[in-house]
C-alpha positions, 0 to 999 in steps of 0.5 A, a space after each residue: 562386617 564383610 556381609 554388611 559391606 557387600 551391597 556397598 561394593 556392588 554400588 561402587 562397581 556400578 558407579 565405576 561402570 557408568 562413569 566409564 561408559 555413560 559419562 564420556 560427554 563430561 570428559 573435559 578432553 572430548 570436544 562438544 557435539 557440533 550444533 546444526 548450522 542455521 540461517 540468520 537473515 536480516 534486512 540490509 539496504 532499503 531504498 524507496 523509489 516513487 517518481 512520476 507515473 508513465 504509461 504506454 497506450 494499448 491497441 485500443 487506446 487505453 493506457 497501461 502503466 509502465 512497470 518501471 515507474 510503479 512505486 518500488 521498494 528495493 531491499 537487500 536481504 543478508 544471511 549472516 548464518 551458515 545455512 541457505 535461507 529460502 525467501 518464499 513470499 512477501 506479505 504486504 498489509 495496507 494499514 491506511 490509504 487515501 485517494 486524491 482525485 484531480 480537482 482541475 484536470 488539465 489533460 494530457 537504488 540499491 547498491 552493489 548487489 544486482 537485482 535477482 528478482 522483481 515482483 509486482 504486488 497488486 494493492 487491494 482496495 479496502 474500506 477505511 479502518 480495515 487493514 487489507 493483506 496480500 501475499 506475493 510468492 517469491 522464488 529467492 534464496 540467500 546463500 550462507 554469508 550471502 546477500 539477495 536483492 529484491 524489488 517490490 513494485 506496487 500496482 494500485 487499483 485506481 480509476 482515471 483513464 489517464 492515470 490521473 487519480 492518485 493515492 497514498 498508502 501506508 504499508 507494512 512489508 514482511 518477507 516470509 522465509 524458511 526460518 521460523 519468523 518472517 523478516 520485518 522490512 518495516 512501514 512505508 508511505 508510497 504514492 500510486 500510481 506514481 508521485 502525486 503531481 504538483 501542477 495544481 490539478 490535485 492540490 491547490 498550489 497553482 495561482 495560474 490554475 486557480 485564476 485561469 480558464 480551466 478552473 473558471 469553466 468548472 463549478 467552483 463548488 465542485 473543485 473547492 470541496 475536492 481540494 479541501 478533501 485532498 488537503 485533509 486526506 494528505 495531512 492525515 496520511 503524511 502524519 503516519 509513520 513510514 519510510 518514504 521517497 523524497 517525492 512523498 516527503 516533499 508533500 509535507 511542504 505543500 502550501 495552498 497558493 495565494 489566491 486559494 482563499 479568494 478563489 474558493 467557493 464560500 458556500 457553507 458546508 451544509 448548503 454545499 453538501 445539499 447542492 452537490 448531492 442534488 446535482 447528478 453531474 457533481 461528484 457525490 464524494 465531495 458532498 459527503 466530505 462537506 456534510 462530514 465537515 458540518 459535525 452533524 452526525 445524523 446529517 452526515 450519515 444521510 448524505 454519506 449513504 445517498 452518495 454511496 448509492 449514487 456512486 454504486 449506481 455509477 459503477 454499475 452503469 460503467 460496468 454495463 458499458 464495459 468501462 472498467 476504469 470509471 467503474 473502479 473509481 466509482 466502486 472504490 469511492 462507494 466502498 470508501 463511504 459505505 463498505 457494502 457487499 454490493 460495492 465490493 462485488 462491483 469493484 471485483 467485477 471492475 477489477 476482473 474486467 481490468 485484468 482481462 484487458 491487461 492479459 489481452 495486451 500482453 
């Protein structure tokens, strides 16, 4: 019996030793090992500002937009955790955009947390249906149980020597942090370079303008299809989800003026497209929109290709003359109609000229 019980005694002794040395973590009287502190950030208050654009005049007479009038997203980041969190970049994705040129030119928030960083994000030009992404480095940090407030200003690549060309952008904004996942700020609808003017130059809201000498002096065919295109693009963009400023939200109430129907040119879409494309002094973008309105795919494609080629030639001519503003407008419009490498190259050259000009003014 003693021989048989000998192995069991050894096992019992081993179990006792293990319980004494290795089983201390299960002792109910000992506290658990402390967990490493972590940061836990979230988005607090978000305010969208989108007032009228204002500009200053450079030494050579060309306008430069004032930064404080650029469309702005003002956001507060809260850190609910116990470790400092670094904010390293803002990711901005252009989900959709629409450019609204003038059709009848007339000439001439945040809360108690102080802003700790203001950053300008240049919105890239992208063909319709293609998402464009841009990353802007940030140099911010949020202390444990603290808050940090950032403003993101958006600069659009638009033409128009007097900031007369407007655009709507649907954006998705994320903040890259030192934690694993980026912080999703949300989707936004902003107007650039500022709030879209409501005097009637971009949208047919003014009876006085539609019946006045400014419009009467222009070819009705041109501004009719320009207004039609702008209204269509406006409705498309406003239907998209995204936070927006009161100025942008108010665009949902746009109603054409009473004289709009009687003032507009009655030429059918196909004939209008042919006439506008045949006249070198008219905007090819209007011709392409009129052709698309015929719902004749073959006809619309042929007009679109020719209109894109004309716009590209116009961009190249402007570049040769050193005019970056009309070059940006024409190259971007050509890219919108037909995203060719040549149009992308022309836009890149125009932007490079613009950037050189901006650096010289600083």
